[in-house]
SEFIFI-186263 format. One record per residue (C-alpha): x, y, z. Coordinates in pm, 1 decimal. Example, Ala and Ser with C-alpha at 12.3 -4.5 7.8 and 13.67 -1.06 7.14 Angstrom:
2
<nuro xx="1230.0" yy="-450.0" zz="780.0"/>
<nuro xx="1367.0" yy="-106.0" zz="714.0"/>
This chain:
335
<nuro xx="1274.2" yy="1220.3" zz="-1496.2"/>
<nuro xx="978.8" yy="1405.2" zz="-1634.4"/>
<nuro xx="939.4" yy="1773.2" zz="-1554.1"/>
<nuro xx="557.2" yy="1740.4" zz="-1581.5"/>
<nuro xx="362.7" yy="1782.7" zz="-1256.2"/>
<nuro xx="308.7" yy="1455.2" zz="-1080.9"/>
<nuro xx="-45.9" yy="1332.8" zz="-1030.8"/>
<nuro xx="27.6" yy="1260.9" zz="-664.5"/>
<nuro xx="128.3" yy="1616.7" zz="-582.9"/>
<nuro xx="-173.8" yy="1760.5" zz="-766.6"/>
<nuro xx="-418.0" yy="1526.5" zz="-589.8"/>
<nuro xx="-265.8" yy="1584.3" zz="-249.7"/>
<nuro xx="-304.4" yy="1957.7" zz="-290.8"/>
<nuro xx="-674.3" yy="1925.9" zz="-376.5"/>
<nuro xx="-735.8" yy="1689.1" zz="-86.7"/>
<nuro xx="-567.4" yy="1928.8" zz="165.0"/>
<nuro xx="-768.2" yy="2220.6" zz="24.9"/>
<nuro xx="-1095.3" yy="2037.5" zz="86.9"/>
<nuro xx="-1163.1" yy="2004.6" zz="-286.1"/>
<nuro xx="-1142.5" yy="1622.6" zz="-301.5"/>
<nuro xx="-1340.3" yy="1444.9" zz="-568.3"/>
<nuro xx="-1337.3" yy="1064.6" zz="-629.2"/>
<nuro xx="-1116.4" yy="1120.9" zz="-933.7"/>
<nuro xx="-853.3" yy="1247.7" zz="-686.6"/>
<nuro xx="-833.2" yy="911.8" zz="-510.4"/>
<nuro xx="-463.4" yy="805.6" zz="-502.0"/>
<nuro xx="-357.8" yy="452.9" zz="-589.1"/>
<nuro xx="-11.2" yy="312.3" zz="-532.5"/>
<nuro xx="123.4" yy="-13.6" zz="-671.7"/>
<nuro xx="322.5" yy="-166.2" zz="-382.4"/>
<nuro xx="587.2" yy="-384.9" zz="-537.7"/>
<nuro xx="839.0" yy="-371.3" zz="-255.7"/>
<nuro xx="776.8" yy="-732.5" zz="-160.7"/>
<nuro xx="1139.4" yy="-840.4" zz="-207.9"/>
<nuro xx="1214.4" yy="-657.6" zz="114.4"/>
<nuro xx="968.1" yy="-886.0" zz="299.4"/>
<nuro xx="943.1" yy="-1210.6" zz="102.3"/>
<nuro xx="1282.7" yy="-1235.5" zz="-60.6"/>
<nuro xx="1304.4" yy="-1457.0" zz="-368.2"/>
<nuro xx="936.0" yy="-1559.4" zz="-332.9"/>
<nuro xx="813.5" yy="-1199.5" zz="-376.3"/>
<nuro xx="746.9" yy="-1231.6" zz="-756.0"/>
<nuro xx="511.1" yy="-1521.7" zz="-682.1"/>
<nuro xx="466.6" yy="-1853.8" zz="-857.0"/>
<nuro xx="473.0" yy="-1953.3" zz="-1216.9"/>
<nuro xx="129.6" yy="-2041.8" zz="-1345.6"/>
<nuro xx="35.8" yy="-2350.6" zz="-1542.3"/>
<nuro xx="-167.3" yy="-2372.7" zz="-1865.3"/>
<nuro xx="-490.0" yy="-2334.4" zz="-1658.6"/>
<nuro xx="-354.0" yy="-2022.1" zz="-1491.3"/>
<nuro xx="-315.4" yy="-2200.6" zz="-1157.1"/>
<nuro xx="-7.5" yy="-2149.7" zz="-938.0"/>
<nuro xx="280.4" yy="-2402.1" zz="-940.4"/>
<nuro xx="547.6" yy="-2453.1" zz="-676.2"/>
<nuro xx="815.0" yy="-2270.5" zz="-883.9"/>
<nuro xx="880.5" yy="-1899.6" zz="-822.1"/>
<nuro xx="918.5" yy="-1636.8" zz="-1094.8"/>
<nuro xx="1236.6" yy="-1435.8" zz="-1122.7"/>
<nuro xx="1248.9" yy="-1074.5" zz="-1012.6"/>
<nuro xx="1287.2" yy="-968.5" zz="-1378.7"/>
<nuro xx="916.1" yy="-1052.2" zz="-1417.5"/>
<nuro xx="824.3" yy="-852.7" zz="-1105.6"/>
<nuro xx="1011.0" yy="-554.8" zz="-1246.1"/>
<nuro xx="848.7" yy="-592.0" zz="-1585.7"/>
<nuro xx="515.7" yy="-564.8" zz="-1402.1"/>
<nuro xx="635.3" yy="-240.6" zz="-1240.2"/>
<nuro xx="724.1" yy="-100.1" zz="-1576.8"/>
<nuro xx="392.7" yy="-205.9" zz="-1733.6"/>
<nuro xx="190.2" yy="-49.7" zz="-1450.3"/>
<nuro xx="392.3" yy="270.3" zz="-1455.4"/>
<nuro xx="349.5" yy="310.7" zz="-1831.6"/>
<nuro xx="-27.5" yy="245.6" zz="-1801.4"/>
<nuro xx="-66.6" yy="569.3" zz="-1602.6"/>
<nuro xx="-331.9" yy="403.0" zz="-1382.9"/>
<nuro xx="-137.9" yy="455.7" zz="-1058.4"/>
<nuro xx="-2.1" yy="765.0" zz="-893.8"/>
<nuro xx="288.4" yy="597.5" zz="-701.8"/>
<nuro xx="513.3" yy="299.2" zz="-779.5"/>
<nuro xx="659.0" yy="175.4" zz="-451.4"/>
<nuro xx="959.9" yy="-57.2" zz="-482.7"/>
<nuro xx="1281.5" yy="-150.7" zz="-310.6"/>
<nuro xx="1581.9" yy="71.0" zz="-378.5"/>
<nuro xx="1744.5" yy="-197.0" zz="-594.9"/>
<nuro xx="1434.4" yy="-218.7" zz="-817.9"/>
<nuro xx="1413.3" yy="157.8" zz="-837.1"/>
<nuro xx="1765.8" yy="176.6" zz="-960.4"/>
<nuro xx="1682.2" yy="-71.7" zz="-1235.1"/>
<nuro xx="1369.8" yy="116.0" zz="-1334.8"/>
<nuro xx="1559.2" yy="442.5" zz="-1340.1"/>
<nuro xx="1839.5" yy="297.0" zz="-1553.4"/>
<nuro xx="1598.9" yy="139.5" zz="-1802.3"/>
<nuro xx="1405.9" yy="465.7" zz="-1854.6"/>
<nuro xx="1076.0" yy="362.0" zz="-1683.6"/>
<nuro xx="1055.7" yy="689.4" zz="-1496.8"/>
<nuro xx="1190.0" yy="907.6" zz="-1777.8"/>
<nuro xx="857.5" yy="1045.8" zz="-1893.9"/>
<nuro xx="582.3" yy="975.0" zz="-1645.4"/>
<nuro xx="351.5" yy="1147.0" zz="-1400.1"/>
<nuro xx="383.0" yy="848.0" zz="-1167.7"/>
<nuro xx="588.4" yy="917.2" zz="-854.7"/>
<nuro xx="864.7" yy="667.6" zz="-779.7"/>
<nuro xx="882.7" yy="570.9" zz="-412.3"/>
<nuro xx="1103.6" yy="330.0" zz="-218.9"/>
<nuro xx="1071.1" yy="140.2" zz="104.7"/>
<nuro xx="1306.4" yy="311.4" zz="351.1"/>
<nuro xx="1294.3" yy="67.4" zz="642.4"/>
<nuro xx="1233.5" yy="-300.8" zz="683.5"/>
<nuro xx="1167.9" yy="-372.1" zz="1050.7"/>
<nuro xx="1153.1" yy="-733.1" zz="1141.7"/>
<nuro xx="776.6" yy="-765.8" zz="1139.1"/>
<nuro xx="778.6" yy="-765.0" zz="759.8"/>
<nuro xx="1036.0" yy="-1042.4" zz="740.1"/>
<nuro xx="800.9" yy="-1304.5" zz="597.5"/>
<nuro xx="1017.2" yy="-1525.1" zz="374.6"/>
<nuro xx="964.3" yy="-1893.7" zz="355.2"/>
<nuro xx="1034.2" yy="-2066.3" zz="689.0"/>
<nuro xx="1067.5" yy="-1739.7" zz="880.3"/>
<nuro xx="907.6" yy="-1695.6" zz="1221.1"/>
<nuro xx="1002.6" yy="-1329.3" zz="1289.5"/>
<nuro xx="642.2" yy="-1206.5" zz="1286.6"/>
<nuro xx="564.9" yy="-1400.8" zz="1603.4"/>
<nuro xx="778.3" yy="-1143.2" zz="1791.2"/>
<nuro xx="740.2" yy="-764.1" zz="1821.7"/>
<nuro xx="922.9" yy="-573.9" zz="1551.7"/>
<nuro xx="1283.4" yy="-473.4" zz="1596.3"/>
<nuro xx="1361.5" yy="-141.1" zz="1420.5"/>
<nuro xx="1587.4" yy="-202.3" zz="1121.0"/>
<nuro xx="1687.1" yy="-23.2" zz="803.4"/>
<nuro xx="1869.4" yy="-170.1" zz="501.4"/>
<nuro xx="1832.6" yy="127.6" zz="271.2"/>
<nuro xx="2075.0" yy="425.7" zz="286.7"/>
<nuro xx="1870.1" yy="742.2" zz="250.0"/>
<nuro xx="2133.8" yy="912.4" zz="33.9"/>
<nuro xx="2130.1" yy="622.1" zz="-210.7"/>
<nuro xx="1748.9" yy="609.4" zz="-203.3"/>
<nuro xx="1728.1" yy="984.6" zz="-273.0"/>
<nuro xx="1920.4" yy="929.9" zz="-594.8"/>
<nuro xx="1631.2" yy="740.2" zz="-742.4"/>
<nuro xx="1324.4" yy="874.8" zz="-555.0"/>
<nuro xx="1223.2" yy="1175.3" zz="-357.1"/>
<nuro xx="950.3" yy="980.8" zz="-166.7"/>
<nuro xx="985.1" yy="686.7" zz="62.5"/>
<nuro xx="788.1" yy="462.5" zz="298.7"/>
<nuro xx="865.4" yy="426.0" zz="666.3"/>
<nuro xx="676.1" yy="161.8" zz="864.1"/>
<nuro xx="601.6" yy="123.8" zz="1233.6"/>
<nuro xx="391.7" yy="-102.4" zz="1457.2"/>
<nuro xx="252.1" yy="-20.3" zz="1808.2"/>
<nuro xx="226.9" yy="-298.2" zz="2067.0"/>
<nuro xx="111.9" yy="-118.7" zz="2383.8"/>
<nuro xx="446.8" yy="-216.9" zz="2530.1"/>
<nuro xx="637.3" yy="77.4" zz="2679.1"/>
<nuro xx="994.4" yy="-25.9" zz="2599.3"/>
<nuro xx="906.7" yy="-162.3" zz="2257.6"/>
<nuro xx="710.2" yy="142.4" zz="2148.8"/>
<nuro xx="970.3" yy="392.3" zz="2280.8"/>
<nuro xx="1233.8" yy="210.3" zz="2076.4"/>
<nuro xx="1016.3" yy="228.7" zz="1771.9"/>
<nuro xx="940.0" yy="597.3" zz="1813.6"/>
<nuro xx="1310.2" yy="683.8" zz="1878.6"/>
<nuro xx="1404.3" yy="506.2" zz="1556.0"/>
<nuro xx="1126.9" yy="694.3" zz="1370.2"/>
<nuro xx="1255.8" yy="1028.8" zz="1510.7"/>
<nuro xx="1610.8" yy="951.3" zz="1404.5"/>
<nuro xx="1480.2" yy="861.0" zz="1057.0"/>
<nuro xx="1295.4" yy="1194.7" zz="1026.4"/>
<nuro xx="1613.2" yy="1389.7" zz="1113.2"/>
<nuro xx="1812.6" yy="1200.6" zz="852.7"/>
<nuro xx="1536.5" yy="1230.3" zz="589.5"/>
<nuro xx="1525.0" yy="1607.7" zz="645.9"/>
<nuro xx="1900.8" yy="1627.8" zz="592.6"/>
<nuro xx="1892.2" yy="1423.3" zz="277.2"/>
<nuro xx="1581.5" yy="1594.2" zz="141.4"/>
<nuro xx="1349.7" yy="1293.0" zz="97.7"/>
<nuro xx="976.2" yy="1295.5" zz="172.9"/>
<nuro xx="797.5" yy="1006.4" zz="332.3"/>
<nuro xx="462.0" yy="847.1" zz="402.1"/>
<nuro xx="400.3" yy="642.5" zz="715.3"/>
<nuro xx="283.8" yy="286.9" zz="724.6"/>
<nuro xx="125.2" yy="172.3" zz="1053.3"/>
<nuro xx="71.5" yy="-202.4" zz="1082.9"/>
<nuro xx="-162.4" yy="-373.9" zz="1316.6"/>
<nuro xx="36.7" yy="-616.7" zz="1531.5"/>
<nuro xx="61.6" yy="-962.6" zz="1381.6"/>
<nuro xx="-60.2" yy="-1120.0" zz="1706.9"/>
<nuro xx="-319.0" yy="-1016.2" zz="1972.4"/>
<nuro xx="-219.7" yy="-740.1" zz="2215.5"/>
<nuro xx="-383.9" yy="-611.2" zz="2535.0"/>
<nuro xx="-587.5" yy="-292.1" zz="2486.6"/>
<nuro xx="-826.4" yy="-315.9" zz="2779.6"/>
<nuro xx="-1174.4" yy="-188.9" zz="2699.2"/>
<nuro xx="-1067.1" yy="-21.0" zz="2373.7"/>
<nuro xx="-1082.6" yy="-208.0" zz="2045.0"/>
<nuro xx="-768.6" yy="-237.0" zz="1836.8"/>
<nuro xx="-881.7" yy="25.7" zz="1582.3"/>
<nuro xx="-932.6" yy="287.4" zz="1851.7"/>
<nuro xx="-589.6" yy="207.1" zz="2006.1"/>
<nuro xx="-407.7" yy="235.5" zz="1670.1"/>
<nuro xx="-589.7" yy="563.2" zz="1586.4"/>
<nuro xx="-485.9" yy="723.7" zz="1917.5"/>
<nuro xx="-129.6" yy="587.1" zz="1880.4"/>
<nuro xx="-98.2" yy="745.5" zz="1534.8"/>
<nuro xx="-241.3" yy="1087.6" zz="1632.1"/>
<nuro xx="-34.1" yy="1096.3" zz="1951.2"/>
<nuro xx="291.8" yy="1007.3" zz="1779.8"/>
<nuro xx="252.5" yy="1279.2" zz="1512.4"/>
<nuro xx="117.3" yy="1554.9" zz="1732.7"/>
<nuro xx="467.3" yy="1684.1" zz="1816.0"/>
<nuro xx="600.7" yy="1655.5" zz="1462.5"/>
<nuro xx="645.6" yy="1983.8" zz="1274.7"/>
<nuro xx="479.8" yy="2020.6" zz="930.3"/>
<nuro xx="819.3" yy="2000.8" zz="752.5"/>
<nuro xx="883.3" yy="1650.9" zz="896.0"/>
<nuro xx="531.7" yy="1500.7" zz="889.2"/>
<nuro xx="438.5" yy="1215.2" zz="652.6"/>
<nuro xx="251.6" yy="1308.2" zz="338.8"/>
<nuro xx="-16.9" yy="1049.9" zz="421.1"/>
<nuro xx="-73.8" yy="725.8" zz="608.2"/>
<nuro xx="-80.7" yy="365.5" zz="496.6"/>
<nuro xx="-268.4" yy="148.8" zz="746.6"/>
<nuro xx="-495.4" yy="-151.7" zz="794.6"/>
<nuro xx="-865.2" yy="-89.4" zz="738.9"/>
<nuro xx="-1006.2" yy="-155.4" zz="1088.7"/>
<nuro xx="-1366.1" yy="-96.6" zz="991.2"/>
<nuro xx="-1595.0" yy="194.6" zz="909.7"/>
<nuro xx="-1606.3" yy="353.1" zz="1251.4"/>
<nuro xx="-1228.9" yy="356.7" zz="1302.0"/>
<nuro xx="-1169.2" yy="488.7" zz="949.5"/>
<nuro xx="-1421.7" yy="767.4" zz="987.9"/>
<nuro xx="-1274.6" yy="872.5" zz="1322.6"/>
<nuro xx="-917.1" yy="903.5" zz="1201.0"/>
<nuro xx="-997.1" yy="1042.9" zz="853.2"/>
<nuro xx="-1205.0" yy="1324.7" zz="1011.0"/>
<nuro xx="-962.5" yy="1399.8" zz="1295.2"/>
<nuro xx="-734.3" yy="1640.7" zz="1107.0"/>
<nuro xx="-792.8" yy="1601.0" zz="729.3"/>
<nuro xx="-572.9" yy="1887.3" zz="620.2"/>
<nuro xx="-265.9" yy="1742.9" zz="796.7"/>
<nuro xx="-339.9" yy="1368.3" zz="824.0"/>
<nuro xx="-449.0" yy="1205.2" zz="501.0"/>
<nuro xx="-540.2" yy="839.8" zz="557.5"/>
<nuro xx="-462.7" yy="559.5" zz="317.5"/>
<nuro xx="-516.7" yy="185.8" zz="341.0"/>
<nuro xx="-298.5" yy="-116.4" zz="277.0"/>
<nuro xx="-425.6" yy="-418.2" zz="88.1"/>
<nuro xx="-312.7" yy="-715.8" zz="290.4"/>
<nuro xx="-366.3" yy="-1067.5" zz="148.5"/>
<nuro xx="-468.0" yy="-1113.0" zz="-215.8"/>
<nuro xx="-824.5" yy="-1231.1" zz="-136.4"/>
<nuro xx="-1098.6" yy="-1236.3" zz="-397.0"/>
<nuro xx="-1168.9" yy="-968.8" zz="-649.3"/>
<nuro xx="-1482.2" yy="-883.4" zz="-447.5"/>
<nuro xx="-1261.5" yy="-830.6" zz="-141.2"/>
<nuro xx="-1042.9" yy="-586.0" zz="-336.4"/>
<nuro xx="-1340.3" yy="-389.0" zz="-466.5"/>
<nuro xx="-1517.3" yy="-383.6" zz="-128.9"/>
<nuro xx="-1206.4" yy="-268.9" zz="50.6"/>
<nuro xx="-1142.2" yy="25.8" zz="-180.1"/>
<nuro xx="-1517.6" yy="120.0" zz="-186.6"/>
<nuro xx="-1571.0" yy="100.2" zz="187.8"/>
<nuro xx="-1247.2" yy="271.5" zz="276.2"/>
<nuro xx="-1304.9" yy="563.1" zz="37.2"/>
<nuro xx="-1668.0" yy="600.4" zz="149.7"/>
<nuro xx="-1551.4" yy="637.0" zz="510.2"/>
<nuro xx="-1269.8" yy="885.4" zz="447.0"/>
<nuro xx="-964.3" yy="710.3" zz="304.0"/>
<nuro xx="-805.2" yy="899.5" zz="12.8"/>
<nuro xx="-524.1" yy="656.1" zz="-77.4"/>
<nuro xx="-499.1" yy="282.3" zz="-147.1"/>
<nuro xx="-165.4" yy="108.3" zz="-157.5"/>
<nuro xx="-215.4" yy="-248.5" zz="-271.9"/>
<nuro xx="56.9" yy="-508.7" zz="-340.0"/>
<nuro xx="-70.3" yy="-870.4" zz="-356.3"/>
<nuro xx="-426.5" yy="-761.1" zz="-447.9"/>
<nuro xx="-277.6" yy="-610.7" zz="-765.0"/>
<nuro xx="16.6" yy="-832.5" zz="-851.5"/>
<nuro xx="-162.1" yy="-1163.7" zz="-797.4"/>
<nuro xx="-463.5" yy="-1060.9" zz="-1004.3"/>
<nuro xx="-493.8" yy="-1219.8" zz="-1346.5"/>
<nuro xx="-451.0" yy="-870.4" zz="-1498.1"/>
<nuro xx="-284.0" yy="-622.7" zz="-1264.6"/>
<nuro xx="-361.9" yy="-325.3" zz="-1492.1"/>
<nuro xx="-727.3" yy="-424.8" zz="-1533.1"/>
<nuro xx="-779.9" yy="-472.5" zz="-1156.0"/>
<nuro xx="-653.5" yy="-120.6" zz="-1092.7"/>
<nuro xx="-871.4" yy="18.8" zz="-1380.5"/>
<nuro xx="-1171.3" yy="-154.9" zz="-1215.5"/>
<nuro xx="-1079.0" yy="-15.9" zz="-876.6"/>
<nuro xx="-1094.2" yy="329.4" zz="-1012.5"/>
<nuro xx="-1437.3" yy="267.4" zz="-1166.0"/>
<nuro xx="-1562.5" yy="155.2" zz="-826.2"/>
<nuro xx="-1421.1" yy="459.7" zz="-644.6"/>
<nuro xx="-1560.6" yy="694.2" zz="-901.0"/>
<nuro xx="-1908.7" yy="539.8" zz="-867.3"/>
<nuro xx="-1936.3" yy="387.0" zz="-1214.5"/>
<nuro xx="-1997.6" yy="37.8" zz="-1083.2"/>
<nuro xx="-2072.4" yy="-128.3" zz="-747.2"/>
<nuro xx="-1822.2" yy="-379.2" zz="-610.3"/>
<nuro xx="-2044.3" yy="-665.0" zz="-717.2"/>
<nuro xx="-2079.0" yy="-523.5" zz="-1072.6"/>
<nuro xx="-1704.2" yy="-464.2" zz="-1080.4"/>
<nuro xx="-1635.4" yy="-833.7" zz="-1027.3"/>
<nuro xx="-1855.2" yy="-927.1" zz="-1320.2"/>
<nuro xx="-1705.1" yy="-655.6" zz="-1541.5"/>
<nuro xx="-1349.3" yy="-769.8" zz="-1450.6"/>
<nuro xx="-1432.8" yy="-1129.7" zz="-1541.7"/>
<nuro xx="-1591.5" yy="-1016.1" zz="-1865.6"/>
<nuro xx="-1275.0" yy="-825.8" zz="-1958.0"/>
<nuro xx="-1060.4" yy="-1126.5" zz="-1878.9"/>
<nuro xx="-1275.7" yy="-1347.7" zz="-2101.1"/>
<nuro xx="-1254.0" yy="-1109.8" zz="-2392.4"/>
<nuro xx="-878.1" yy="-1093.2" zz="-2358.7"/>
<nuro xx="-849.1" yy="-1475.4" zz="-2354.4"/>
<nuro xx="-721.7" yy="-1478.7" zz="-1991.6"/>
<nuro xx="-834.4" yy="-1773.9" zz="-1779.1"/>
<nuro xx="-980.0" yy="-1659.2" zz="-1444.5"/>
<nuro xx="-840.7" yy="-1845.2" zz="-1147.1"/>
<nuro xx="-1176.3" yy="-1851.7" zz="-969.9"/>
<nuro xx="-1531.3" yy="-1890.5" zz="-1099.0"/>
<nuro xx="-1736.3" yy="-1571.7" zz="-1103.7"/>
<nuro xx="-1943.3" yy="-1695.4" zz="-819.5"/>
<nuro xx="-1637.6" yy="-1774.2" zz="-599.5"/>
<nuro xx="-1466.7" yy="-1445.0" zz="-696.5"/>
<nuro xx="-1779.9" yy="-1256.6" zz="-593.5"/>
<nuro xx="-1762.3" yy="-1367.3" zz="-236.5"/>
<nuro xx="-1649.3" yy="-1138.1" zz="54.1"/>
<nuro xx="-1397.6" yy="-1337.0" zz="254.4"/>
<nuro xx="-1237.0" yy="-1070.4" zz="470.6"/>
<nuro xx="-1426.3" yy="-1043.7" zz="802.9"/>
<nuro xx="-1383.5" yy="-666.9" zz="847.7"/>
<nuro xx="-1563.7" yy="-607.5" zz="510.5"/>
<nuro xx="-1865.3" yy="-822.4" zz="569.3"/>
<nuro xx="-2067.5" yy="-574.4" zz="785.7"/>
<nuro xx="-2113.2" yy="-336.7" zz="492.3"/>
<nuro xx="-2089.7" yy="-568.3" zz="191.9"/>
């Protein structure tokens, strides 16, 4: 692996020092979908009109996309399963790069989303497939994910499992970042909205964690401007907030999400389907960076992306008008 400083570590240092600039915004390509979706993670084959078919692509194509994105230098983190990280390490993908390899270190049952599965209808059961010593052989950074349900027994079990993980991670010498999902179904939070509940749950669960064991940053759902501003300003030197991408959505959804989140304090974006299911994954990330850095607005970004596709001879899957629509409800207030 390269001895050059990784862009992630350099950017995190500037963010913690209060010297953040938009060029320091961290982007991760989340290609760990095989730990949630199984054989359907690489997505469908596309026909001659670039429309999805009912046949799934093999994981070799998924891993080829990981290598292409890593070699582009457009992202700071490549997040994969341990099995994919082993392949990328063996084929030299990480041999000379400033991109940080990362692996998913737990796969609680609320990410089990393979075809026919109904696990997400129930609260998550803590579960880990990856052995941390094996993971450490291919990456010094990993993702650990939790979900809070406002259920005493469930949340204690989740936090006990997270505490045990931190102890083992410390022994093995692997860093982590923390993913906090919104529940996949409605929960009771009284007079508080879900974003406020999740913010308090995060800050409370990390308050007793020493610096050596804390996550480098968060990966969480964008619950709107107010919730993002509150958590991002709570303890910015010790709690760097990042957002997850969710469903693929339109290109406008992708650009609005990264723009609104960054404007309200997020410093990291970790997108999976929004990147992989784009017509050009590298170009969508390049365009995301242009939006964050203020070169183009989200609306202008969609037009620029379509223009680039056209010049490259790539058929867009939506018309420009359709792809310019905001479809995610949480984004519409500021779009």
